[in-house]
C-alpha positions as CSV (number, residue, x, y, z in Angstrom):
1,M,0.0,0.1,0.0
2,S,1.8,3.2,-1.3
3,V,0.9,6.6,0.5
4,D,0.8,8.1,-3.0
5,I,-2.1,5.8,-3.9
6,E,-4.0,6.3,-0.7
7,V,-3.5,10.2,-0.8
8,S,-4.4,10.7,-4.4
9,D,-8.0,8.6,-3.3
10,Q,-10.3,11.3,-3.2
11,G,-12.7,9.0,-1.3
12,W,-10.2,8.3,1.3
13,L,-9.1,12.2,1.6
14,A,-12.9,13.1,1.8
15,G,-13.6,10.6,4.6
16,L,-10.2,11.7,6.5
17,R,-11.2,15.3,6.2
18,A,-14.7,14.8,7.4
19,S,-13.0,12.5,10.3
20,L,-10.7,15.7,11.3
21,S,-13.4,18.2,11.0
22,E,-15.5,16.2,13.6
23,D,-12.5,15.9,15.6
24,F,-12.0,19.8,15.2
25,A,-15.5,20.7,16.1
26,A,-15.2,18.4,19.4
27,Q,-11.7,20.0,20.5
28,T,-13.2,23.2,20.1
29,T,-16.1,22.5,22.0
30,R,-13.9,21.0,24.8
31,L,-11.6,24.1,24.7
32,K,-14.7,26.1,25.4
33,E,-15.9,24.2,28.1
34,L,-12.2,24.3,29.8
35,T,-11.9,28.1,29.2
36,E,-15.4,29.2,30.5
37,I,-15.5,30.8,33.8
38,S,-16.0,28.3,36.7
39,P,-16.0,28.8,40.4
40,D,-12.2,28.6,41.8
41,T,-12.1,25.7,44.3
42,G,-9.0,27.0,45.8
43,D,-7.3,23.8,44.8
44,P,-3.9,24.5,43.2
45,G,-4.0,20.9,41.7
46,E,-7.2,21.4,40.0
47,A,-6.0,24.7,38.3
48,H,-2.9,22.9,37.2
49,N,-4.8,20.2,35.4
50,R,-7.0,22.5,33.8
51,V,-4.2,24.7,32.3
52,A,-2.6,21.5,31.1
53,L,-5.8,20.4,29.5
54,V,-6.3,23.7,27.8
55,A,-2.7,23.4,26.5
56,A,-3.0,19.9,25.3
57,T,-6.8,20.8,23.6
58,R,-5.0,23.9,21.8
59,H,-2.1,21.7,20.7
60,N,-4.6,19.0,19.1
61,L,-6.4,22.0,17.6
62,E,-3.2,23.1,15.8
63,Q,-2.3,19.5,14.6
64,I,-5.9,19.1,13.2
65,T,-5.8,22.2,11.6
66,G,-2.3,21.7,10.1
67,A,-3.6,18.5,8.6
68,L,-6.6,20.0,7.1
69,R,-4.6,22.7,5.7
70,R,-2.0,20.2,4.1
71,I,-5.2,18.4,2.8
72,A,-6.2,21.4,1.2
73,D,-3.0,22.4,-0.6
74,G,-2.1,18.9,-1.7
75,S,0.7,18.6,0.6
76,Y,-0.9,15.9,2.8
77,G,1.4,12.7,3.0
78,R,4.6,14.3,2.1
79,C,7.1,14.6,4.9
80,E,7.8,18.3,5.5
81,K,11.4,17.8,5.9
82,C,12.4,15.3,3.1
83,D,9.5,15.8,0.9
84,G,9.2,11.8,0.7
85,P,6.1,10.0,1.2
86,I,4.6,9.3,4.7
87,P,3.7,5.7,4.9
88,A,0.0,4.9,4.7
89,E,0.2,3.0,7.9
90,R,1.7,6.0,9.7
91,L,-0.9,8.5,8.5
92,E,-3.9,5.9,9.5
93,V,-2.5,5.7,13.3
94,L,-1.5,9.5,13.4
95,P,-3.2,11.5,10.6
96,H,-1.8,14.6,11.6
97,A,1.7,13.5,10.9
98,R,4.2,16.0,9.3
99,F,7.2,13.7,9.0
100,C,8.4,10.3,7.9
101,V,9.6,8.3,11.0
102,P,13.4,8.9,10.1
103,C,12.7,12.8,10.1
104,Q,10.5,12.7,13.0
105,Q,13.6,10.9,14.9
106,K,15.8,13.4,13.7
107,H,13.4,16.3,14.4
108,Q,12.9,15.2,18.2
109,G,16.7,15.0,18.5
C-alpha cells in the first residue's frame, strides 16, 4: 500500500477530512468548556490540571488544523523535511503526521 495511492484517493481524503473536521469541532467544544469561567475551588492541583488540559486541547487543534491545511493545499502525506512519502500506515495511526519516521526521529533529536 503506497501513500501516493492512498493520498490521491479522493474518497479516502474526503473521509479523512470529514473525520478531522469532526475532531476539530469536538476539540473546539472541549476548549470552550475548559476556558469558560468556573468557580475557583482553591485547589491548586485542579487549576494546574485545567491549564494542562487547555494546553493539550490547543495543541490538538493546531495539529488538526495543520492536517486539514495540508489536505487542502495538496501536500498531505509528504514529509515536511525530506518531501518523501509518509507511509499510509503511519497516517492511519497519526493522521496529523508532518514527518516520515526517520525525519521525525531527527526532529525530536
